[in-house]
N, C-alpha and C positions, 0 to 999 in steps of 0.2 A: 479253736485255732483257725477257723474259717475267716477269710478276709472280707467276705460279703455277708452281712446279716440281713434278714428279711422280716417283714411284717405282712401278715395276710389280712386283707380286708374284704368285706362282702358288700356289694352294692345291689341296687334294685332296678328293674326295668318295668315299664308298662308292657302289656301283652304285645302291642305293636310299637316298636322302637323306631323313631325317626333318626336319620343320620345328619350330622355327627353330633350326638348328644353326650354331654359330660355326665355320666351316670356313676362312675366309680373312680375313686382316688386310691391308687396303689403307691404306697411310699416305702422307700428302702433306706435303711440306716447304712450309710457308706462307711464301711470299716477299712476301705483300701486307702492307699496313698494317692492314687491317680483318679482319672475320670471314669464314671460308670455309664455305660450305654444300655438303655432299656429297649427291649423289643418283644413283640408278641410272637409266640411260637405256634406254628401249624394252624393258623386261622387267618382267613382273608376277610373276616367280618369286622375285626377290631384293629386298632393301632394304639400305641402308647407314646406320649410325648416325653421330652427330656425331664419334665417335672413330675412324671408319673400319672398324668391324667389319661384315662382310657376313653377312646372315642369309637363309635361305630362308623363303619365306612360305607354302609348301604342300608336300605330299608330291611329291617330284621323282624321276623315273626317267629316267636318261639313255639307257636301252636300249643300243643298240649303239655309241653315241657314246663316244668316249674323252675328248673335250675339249668344253668349252663356253666361249664367249667372252662376257665380260661387260664392258660399258663403264660406267665410273664418271666422273661429271662433278664438277668442283670449281668452285664459283661464288663469286667475290669479291663480297660484298654491298655493298661500297663502290664499287668501280669497275664492277660488273656484268660483269666479264670471266669467261668460261667456258673451262675447259680439260679435255679428256677424257683418260681413262687407261684402258688395256686391262688386264683381269684374266683370266687363263686358269685354268679349273677343270678338273681331270682326275679321272677316276673311279679308284677303287682297289678291288681285289678284297677281299671281306670277310676279316677275319683269322680264322685258326684258332689258338687259344691252346693252348699246351702248358704248362699251369701247373706241372706237376711235372717238366718237362724242364729240363735245365741250361742251355738256350739259350732266350731269350725274344725274340720279335720286337718291336722298338719301333715307334712310329708313324713315325719318320723312316727306317726300313729298316735301321738299324744293329743289330748283335748285341751282347748284353751277357751275360757269364758270371755266373751267380748260383748260390746254393745250391739244393738240390732242395726248394723250397717253391713254394707256389702264390702267384705274384705277379701279380695281375690288376689293371690300372689301372681306375679307376671307369668304369662304362659310363653314357653319357649318353643318355637317352631323352626325346624331346620329349613334352610333354603334349598332350592333345586330338588325338592322331593319328587320321586317318581311313582308314588303310590296312586291308588285309585281315588279319583276325586268325584264328589266332595269327600274330604278326609276329616274325620272327627277329631276335634281338639279337646273339648271339655263339655260337660253337661252341667248346666246351672238350674237350680230350683229354688222356689220359695216355699217355706213350710205352710203358707196360707193356701196352697193349691189343694189341700186336703178337703176343704169345705166348699170350694167353688172352682170353676174353670178359669185358668189364667192364660194370658197370651204374652209370650216373650218376644222381644225385638232388640236389635242393636243398631246404634247410629254412630256416625263418625267417618273419617277418611278410611276407605277400604270397605265400608259397608254401604251406606247410602250417599256418601260423598266421594268425589273422585279421589283415587280410582275406585269406582263402584264395583260391587259384586264379588270382591275377593273373599269376604267373610259373610256367611249366612247363618241363621239360627232357626231351628225348628220352633215355630211359635207355640207348639203344644208341649213337646218334650223338653225344650230348652237346650237341645244339643247344638253347640257352636261348632261350625265346620269351616274349612278353607277350601276354596273351589279351584285353585290353580297353584302351580309352584311359585314360591316367593323368591325374590332376589334381594339379598341384603345390601348389595352395592347400590340398588335403586332406592329402597326404603328399608331402613334398619329396624324400625319398630312402628307399631300401630297403636293408637289410643282410641278405644271404642267406649261407648256407654251402653250399658244394658238396662232395659226397661221391662217392668212387669205390670200389666194392666188386666182388668177383668174383661168380660165379654162386652160390656158397655163402653169400654175405652177409658174407664176410670183408673187412675193411677193407684196401684196397690202398694208399691214400694218406691222408695226414692231411687232415682237413676244412680247406678254405680259404675265406676271406671274399670275398664279392662285394658291391661297393657299386654300386648303381644310382641315379644322380642323375636326377631328373625336371627336364628343361630347361623353363624358363618360356616361355610364350607370352603375348602381350598379349590376354588373353581377359577382362579385368575392367576395367570403367570406374572412374574415380575416383569416390569417394563422399564427399560433404561430411559432416562430423560433425553439422551442423545444416542443416535446410532454410532457416532464416532466422537470420542472425547479427545480433545487436544490439550496437551500439557507440555511443560518444558522444565528442564533442570540444568543448571550450569555444569559444564564439564569439570571433572576433578572434584565433584561433590563428595563429601564424606558419607560413609554408611549412616543411615538414619535420617538423611535429608528428606524433607517433605517435597513431593513432586506435584501431586494434584489429588482431587477427590472425584470419584465416580459415584453417581447416584442412580438408584433404581427405585421404583415405587410399585406397590402391590395394592390392588383395590380391595383385597380381603381385609378382615379385621386386624388392625395392627396390634391389638391387645392379645391376640391368640397367635399360635404358632403359624397359622395360615398366612399371616402378614409379616412375620418376622423373617427378614432376609439375611443371608450370609453371602459374602463375596469371596471369590477365588480367582486366581490367575491360572488360566489353562495353558497358555503358551506365550513364548517370547521370541521375537524375531528382529534382528539376528541374535544368535546365542553367543555373542562375543562381547567382552572377553570371558564371560561366564553366562551359563544358561539361567541363572537366578540373580539377575542384577537388581530386581525390584521385588517387593512384597506388598501385600495389601491387607489392611485391617478388615477382618471378615465382617465386622459389624458396621463400621463407619464408612468404609470404602476409600479410606485414605491410602494413597500409594506412596511408599517411601523407598529409598535406596537401601540395599542390604549388602552391597559389595562395592569396593573401590575399583577404579579403572575406567571411569567414563571419560572418553577422549573424543572430542568432536572431529578432530582431524582423521580419526579412524572409523568411527561410527557416528553418523549425523543424527540418526533417529532410531527409536525402537518402537515396535508395534506389539502391543499386548492384547490378548483375547481375555476379557473379563467375564466371569460367569456369576450371575446372581441367582440364588436358590432360596425359595421360601421353606416353610416348615423347619426353620432354624438350620438350614443347610442339610437336612436329611436327604441323602441321595436316593432313598427308596421311595419315600412318599412326597418329597418336595418337587415343585415345578421349577424349571430353570429357564433362563434366557441369557443371551450373551451380547456383548458389545465390544467394539474395537477401541482401543486407546492408543493414540499416537503420541509418543513422548519425544519431543525435539530436544536435542542436546545443544544448549546455547553455548556460545563461545565466550571464553574468558581470555584475558591477555596473558597467555602462557608461552607465546613465541615472540621474541623481540625482533624488530626490523634489522636486517643485515644488508650492508652495501654490497653491490655486485662487484665492485673493484675497490682497491685501496686508494687509488689516485684518479681524480677527474681533472680534465684540462678545459680551458676556455679562454677567449680573448674578446675584447671590447674596445671600441674607439673611445677616446677621451671625450668628456663633456656629454656623453650620452646617458640618459636616465630611462628607467622603466624598460630596460633591454635585458632579455634573458641571456645570460653568459654561458651557462651549462645546465644540462639536465642530470640530476643526481637520481640514480635508480637504486631501489632496495627491494628485497624479498621479505615477505611475511606470511607464515603458514596459517595465520588466523583467518577467520571468515572475512572475505572481502567486503569492503564498504561498511565496515563497522568501526567503532572507536578503537577496538583492539587491533585493527588492521591499518587504519589511517596513521600515517607517519607525520611527525612534527620535527622539522629540521631546525637546528640551532648552530650558530657560528660561535665556537668556544674560543677561538684564537685567530689572530691575523687580521682583524678588522676593528681597530680601536676607535675609529671615527664613525662607525656605523654606516658605511657606504653601500653595503650589500644587505639583502634580505632573501629569505628562502621560503616563499609560499609553497603550498602543496597542491598539486593537481589532483582534484577529487576523483577523477576517473582512473588515472594510471598510478596514483600514489607516488609520482615522481616529485622530487624537490626541484623547483625552478629557481636557480640562483640568479637573482635580478639585481641590477644596479639601481639604487634609489637616490644616490647623491652624485653630482658630477665629479669626475676624476680628472685631475690635471696631469697630463703626460710629463710636463716639465718638472713636476714635483715627485710623482711616483710612477714608475714604469711597470711594476708587477706587484702581485699580491700572492701570498701563500696562506690559504685559509684552512682551518681545521674545523670540520663539520661533524655534528653528532645527530643521530636519528633516534627518536623515541616515538612511542604511541601516544594517542590522545589521552588514554587512561594509563594508570600505573600498572606495572607488571604484577602478575600474581605473586603471592607470597612464596619466597624461595627462588624466584627467577631473577637473574641479574643480567645487565647489559653485557654482551660479549664484546670482544675486540672488534668484530666485524661491524659493530654499530657506529664506528668512527672512521672517517675518511678524510683525505687531503684533497684540496682543490687548488690547482695552479692556474692563475689568471694573468694574462699578458695584456698590457695597455697599448693601444695603437695610436700614433700621433696623427692629428688632422690640422688643417689650416684654420686657426681660430679667428673669430671676429675681433676687430679692435674694440676696446672698451673705454667709454668716457668715464672720467672720474673728476668730481663726484657726479652721480647721475641719480636724480635730477640736480642741476645746479641752480641755486636761487640767488637773484640779485634784487636790489631795492633801489628805485629811482623815481623821480617826479615825472608826471605826465607833461606833455607839451614839449619834450626835447625835439629840436629841429632835425631834419634829415642830415645824414653825414656824421652824426655824433657816435663816437666809439663807446661801446658799452662794456665789453669784457672779452676775454679769450677763453674759448671752450675747446679743449684738445682731448684726444683719445690715445691710449697706449696699446701696442700690439702684444698679446700674450706670448706669441711665438718668439721667444728670445733668441732662439738659435737660427732664425731666418731673418735675413736683412730685407725688409719690405718697406715700401713707402705708403704712407697713409694720406688720403685726400679727403676733403670735407665738402659736404653739400647740404643744402636745405631741403627738408622733406615736407614739413607742415608748418605753414605760417598763414593762418586764415585771413589776417588783415594785411598781409604783405608789408610789414613794417621793417623787417631786418634782412641783412645779408651776411654771409660768412666768407672769409678768405679761404679758398680751397687748400692753401699750403700751410698757413700758420694758425688757422682757426680763430682769427679775430672777427668779432661780431660788431656790426655798426648799423645805424638806422638809415632807412631809405625813405621814411615818411614820419610825420609827427605822431607821437604816441598820445592816445586819448583814452583816459581811464573810463570815460562814459561810453565807449564803444560797446556794441552788443557782443563782441568777441571776448570781452573782459568779464570774468565771473569772480565775484568777491575780491575785486582789485587784483586778480591774478590773470596773467596772460602767458600761455604756454606755447613754445616753439620747439619743434623737433628737428634735429640735425642728424646726418648720417656720416660715418667715417668708414671708408673702404680701403682695403689694402690691394696690392698687386700680386697676391699669391695665386697659385694654380690648384684648384679654382679660386677665384677671388672671394673674399669674405668681407662682410660689412656689419657694422654695429650702429645702434642709434643712441642718441642722448637727448635729454629734454632740458631746455633752458626755461626756468620759471621766473618770470618778472613780476615783482610786486610794485604796482604803480600807485604813487602817493598823489593825493588830490590837490589841485590848485583851483582858485576861483576863476574858472573860465566859462561859466554858464550863468546867464541871467535868469531870475525866476519869472514864472508866468502864472496867470490866474488859473485856479482849479476849483470846481469843474468849469469847463469852458462854456457850458450851456445850462440854463436853468429855466423853470417855468413859474409863471405867476398869474393869478386870477386878475380879471379886470378890476374887481373890488377886493383886494387882498385883505384877509383877516386871519392871522396877523400879516402885515405887509413887509416883514423882514426876511432876508435871505442871507445865510451864512456862506462865506467863501473863504478859501485858503489859497496858499501859493505852492507851486511845485518847482523844485530846484534840483537838477541832477547831481549837483555837488554835494559833498558831505559837510557835516558840522566841523569847523565853525564857518564854512563858506556858504552856508545855506541860511536857515532861520536864526534868530527871529527876523520877521520881515516887517517892512513899513509899507502901508497901503494908502493910496491917495487917488481921488478922482481927477481925471485930466481936466484942464480948464476949457478945452474945446472939444466938441461944440458947446456952445453956451447953455443949451437946454439941458445938458447932462446934470450940471449942478443945480439947475432950477427944479428938476423933477426927482433927483436922487440925492441921497446922502450916504456916506460911507464912514462907519464908526469902527475903530480898532477894538477888538474883543481881547486879544492877547497877542503874543508874538507870532502866533501861527494862524489866527483867524481874524476876519473882519466881518462886519454886518452891513449889508446893503439894504436901505429902506427907501420907500416911495414917499416923496414929500406930499403929493396930492392924494385925494381920496380914491380916485379911480383913474384908469388909463385904458385907452382904446386898445382893442385887440390888434396884435401885430408882433413883429419881431424888432427888438431894439438891441443895438450894440453899444455897450457902455465901456469907454476906455478907462482902464485902471492902471496906474503906475505902481510897480512893486519894486522895492529895493531890498537886497539881501544884506548879510552882516559880515561879508568877507573883509580881509585886511585891506583890500582895495575893493570897496562895495561896487556891485553891478546892479544897474536899474534897467527896467524894461516896461514898456507900456503894452499891455495885452488887452484884448477886447472880450468882455463877458457878454455872451449872447443870451438875452432874456426874451422868452416867448410868453406874451401876454395873451390869455384866452379866456373864453367863458367857462365857468366851473359849475359843477353840480353841487348838491347840498353837502357832499363829502369833501368838497374842495378840490376835485379832480377835473381836469380839462375834459369837456365833452366832445370836442371836435377832433380828438386824436383817434387814430385808427386802432381798433381793438383786434387783437389776434384771438380768434375763437378756435379752440381745438376741435377739429372735425372728429366726430364719433361715429360708430357703426349704428345704422338704423335697425329697427326691429326686423325688417325683412331680411337683412343680411345675416343677422344672428340666427333666425329660423333656418335659413338656407344652410348655414354651417352645421347646425344640429342635425338636419336631415342627411347631410353628407356623412357625418360620423356614424349615424345609425345604419346607413346603407353599407358602409365599410365593415362594421361589426357583423352584419348579417352575412356578407360575403365570406368573411373569415370563418364563421360558424359552419356555413355550408361546405366550405373546403375541408374543414376538419371532419365533418360527418362523412364526406365522400371518401376521405382517406381511410377512416375506420372501416367503412363498408368494403372497400377494396381489400383491406387486410383480412377481413373475415372470409371473403370469397376465396382468397388465396389459401387460407388455412383449410377451408372446406375441401378445396381441390386436392390438397395434400393428403387429407384424411381418406379420400377415395382411392388412393393409390395402394395397391396391395404391397405390404412390406416385402414380400418375396420378389415382387417385380421391380422394386426400387433398386436401381443399379448403384445408387450412391453408397459408399462405404462397404461395398460387396466386392468379392473377388470372383470374376467370371472365368470359368474354365472352358477354354475352346478345345477343338480337336487337336490332339497332340500329334506332331510329326514324328517320323521315325528317328532313331538315334543317329548320331554322326559316326565319325570314324572309330570312336571308342566302342561302338556296338558290334563292329565287324569282327568275326572270328577268323583268324589267319593261322595258317599252318606254319608254325615256327620251326618245324622239323627241316625246312629247306635250308636252315643255317648249318646243317650237319655236313660231314665229309661227303663229297660226291660219291665216293666208292661205297658208302653205306646206304645209299638210296636205291630204291627199286628201279628197274629199267624204265618203267613207264613214267617215272617222276623226274627224269634227268633231261628232258627235252627243254630247249630254250623257249621261253614264252612268258606270258603274263596271264595270271588267272586269280580268281577269288574262290576261296574254299566253299563259300555258301552257294556258289553257282558252278557246279561241275560241268566241264565241256561235254556237249552232246555228241560232237563229232571228234573222235579221237584220231582221225586220219589227217588232221590239218598239220601241215609240215612247217616246222620252224627250222632255221639254219642251225646246223651243229658246228660246235667249235672244233677247229682242227687240233689234232693232238701233236702236230709238228712243233718242234721247239721254236721255230721262227714263223709265226702265223701272219706276219705282215702287219699292216695298220689295223688296229682293233676298232677304229672308227667305222670302217666298212662293215665289220661284224655287227656293230651296234645299230647302224642304220638298217641293216637287213632284218634284225630282230624287231625294230620299231615298225617297219613296213608289214611284217607278218602279223604283229599284234593289231595293227589298224585293220587288216583284212580278216581277222578272226572274229566271227560273230559271237563266240563265247567269251570274248575278252570283257572285263568289267568296264563300266562307264568312266568318263574322264575324271569325274570328281571323286573317285574312290581311291583308297590306298592300294597301290599295286605291289605285288610280291614278284620280284625277279628271280627266276630259277637260275641254277648254275648253267653255264654255257657248255653243256656236254659233260661226259664222264671222262674225257681224255685229258683233262688239265694236268699239267706237270707240277703246278704250284700246290702247295699244301693248304690246309684250312687257315682262314684268317683268325679263327678263334684260338685264343691262347690256351683254352682248356684242352684242345685236341692237338696242339703242336707237339711234334715228337722230335724235332731237330732244332738246333740252334741256328742263329743267323749266319754263323761262320761256315756251316755245311752247305749253304745254298749258293747256286751259281746264277748271278743276275746279269751276266753279260748280254743276254738276249734282249734286255730291256732297251738297249740302244737301237734295236731294229724295229721298235714299235711306233716310231714316228716322233715328231717334235713334242707332242703332249707328254711323253714319258722321258724326255731328255733329262729333266731335273732329277727324276727318280733314278735314271741310269747313272747319273753323276754321283748320287749319294751312295748307291749300293755296288756299283761296278768300278769304283775308283781305286780298288786295291787298298794298300795300307794307308795311302794318303787320305 
């Protein structure tokens, strides 16, 4: 009926047990329904892992004992039931290995026949051993040492190779020892080779490998990869949402419990709305949400303290470390924008564009300057022609209602817009736009004096060039948009580069004042533009401009001339022909084809030259004679165009005859040789650049040296003497009026005071008067004491002459003016009579200062 069943196992130890060595496996058959926790009872020398492996915790020597009894408890974490189990540990005599012998001793005591080779199982040595060094590991022998003396040695890293001297061997006995504690995190295993030779150095056996494994100890705490981990999770996340992963590393062996980490959340701050908003996967370090209610508008971030423990989280044997995790709650769009008022108002002048009419303000509880906070405004009604737009101010989140198209007051005098505000991102699921996300904007349009407008603008006309001055071209008028204003429009010319036109200021008729010429430089692509202005007589006056665009048609009014006007020719040309053409500013058909002809005079022209027509555009000029003297010759050529009324012109072709080189170029022409930089100039420039670089380098080195000196000076300052960021405590002065102890008993009835306390005067209780015989005036007990001002001045004079009186900057306590006062106490707690029982007629005799008081209390029923 027991829920926990046990199995008892027996393991073996060497006489000297190194820690922590796996020597015993205690296994339990779990008959329970929950998890079983294993622990060693009443022993500080051993521990047991979750999987039942027993380890030693320190260097253990059983001395003469042959057995050790160990009790292991199995605890059912669900039922809290505990069941003990006995484990018997026996010591074993250290092994002597005969690696070259044909019989090898196994760990279980059995014999196995092998070949004559060195078969040594890996030797396990715990790290961080505190035993006496050198510490024996194992003894190796060859069965051939019975007949002769042998010498043993080991080689390899850890013996004769770096790191040298860790392992040594007795050359005679073959005892292999370790000379210092080992560190598994530095070197996890060693590979050595053992040698056996005779006294002459002859090899007796083949070298055999020795593998020494360094057994891990739990000597390293877990280390988090970051001191502070930063993560984020959206607000409103459901339970089970992944947040982030924290990671810790342990230098110990990850295959053993020493390097197996478990994570745990130690604390959460703030603990709102729950103290357990997050949980962590104890193996992977994944942090997830376990509770609903994350709201950025209430809690912007959480701080978790995470603990990582090795030994699979065992709080008794495991080493721990902590790190901080900051989880920022990111914003989601769970708050729609809401207008601050239902109706906004604005006004704008007509014809104005890019003008802000009204600022629309909203409120949004989401995180500022995010897409969930930024508002987008839309006009959903009242603007069918799209004359308004609402961009968003990125700083204030206001909607800037702006006019983007001109508005005509004569057509529309007001607008009533319906505006809706949304966020740049959609609202979270389940959130809808409230009524406050819609508002009305009332806009009033203001009238202004508008400029007259030409129609059409520009106005195009087509006419031939060459019209004489005074010719009427067209009428160009403008209309005033202000239909409700009776205004007069006048015309004037603004831009006429060739000064060809004029306009009538009253009726807008345009006529010429000069001949129109299509070939003028002011005409581009046969077009000539003139700008006119129309002005009204409004207050203030307004004016508008219009452009008259004239298309000038060509007529044959220009004769052709030879092109190019100047050519060159060698004294003995080869070939001796020159191609020429004609240039005519007119257009086709008033230009080419052309007719070329040499003039008849002077007579030597036709004797020395011939002119042959190539086509309608070109002709060829040839030299009749074989050579011609150097010089400049002008040849008259008559050219005729093809216009309806052809025009002819005789122009001169300037021919320069010169001596030529073998390329056929004139040698007497001036050559333009590009001036270049000499070698000296280039060297000078390079030297200047090098000097500049050296100066920059020296300046940088000087700056670095100055920074180092400044840092050195700062290091010499004692941190306690550094007044920066420290609060210096100076000598404190005494307290003010609140520190002074006053006798409040002076506010009691004068009859209850002792005789020595009723004298009129000024005193402070922490300074008792030394001279009690100083006289202060006593208040008269008569019902009509006269002007009380005299009494007050006498008391002030006595206080000024009293050496026991307090200083002027102290709070002064005024005593009662004698014990004979007929008036009762001013305190309502001690009043024994009502106001109706008092006689206040004597207040009228106290002077003008108490006249108002006498009127209030001595006036009878009135």
